N, C-alpha and C positions, 0 to 999 in steps of 0.2 A: 225236616222232612217233606214229602213230596207235597208240591199244593197241588195235583191230582185228589189228595186222599185225603185232604180239607177241602175241599173244594166240596164233592162228592159228601165228602160225611156232612156239611152243611145242610147238599138238597136232603140229606137222610131227616134232620134233624127235623128241617120245613116241615116233613113229608109228614113223618111222624108228632110232627106238635099239631099239624090240622087230621091226620088220620085216626086218628086212639080217641081223640074228642067224639067223633063222626061215627066213629064203631061200637064207640058205647050208648050215641042217641039211639043210632039202629038195631042194636043190641034190647034200648029198655021201649022199646016201640015206635019209639018218632020214623015215619019213611017217607018224611016230606023232598021234594027232587033237591032242596040246597044242601040240606047232609048227606043222603047219599051225594050227590057231585061231589062235597069234601069227602066223604071216605075211599074215594076210585082215586079221586087226585092226590090223599095222600100214599095211599098204595102206588097207586104209577107213579112216583116223587121217589120214593124208597124204590123200588125193583127196578127205576131206570138207575140211580145211582150206585147201586151192588153191581147191575153191569157193566157200567160205565168204567167203575172201578177195576172190574175184570177184564173186561177185553181191549184198555186204552193202554197205552204205552208210557209211563211217570216221566220217562223222557225228554215226549216230541207234546206233551200237552204242556199249554200256554196260555199263559193266565195273569190282566197285570195286577199288581199288589191294588188297585185302586177296588174292583172288579173282587177279588178276595175280600178284602177289610168289609168290604158293601153286604156281599152275602154274611159274614161271618156275623157281621150286625143284625141283617135283616131275621138272621136264624137266631140269636140269641133274645127277638124283641119275639117273636111268634115262640119260643120257648117260656118266653116268662109269662106272659100274656094268657097260656093253655096252664100254666101252672097258676095265678091268679083267678085265673076260672073256676078250674078247679078247690083253689079252699073256699073262694066266697059263695059256690055252690050257685053258681048262674048256669 
């Protein structure tokens, strides 16, 4: 498996975990600056991950195993936090 796609996929998961709840709050009428910044940041992460996946040569991409593992862990934690937040209704 190419590290580039795992790396960018983890960034996309983080972006979706941040952006989707923020977009839901915006649709519900919460127009605070924090919610707006989270929505823009989430969309930016997903767009950047997609762009980098298309434009970067997988053979030239280098990322250490530790950095990749840390990013995957962060993606799992943000996804878990989003799921738990939705379940609890906070």
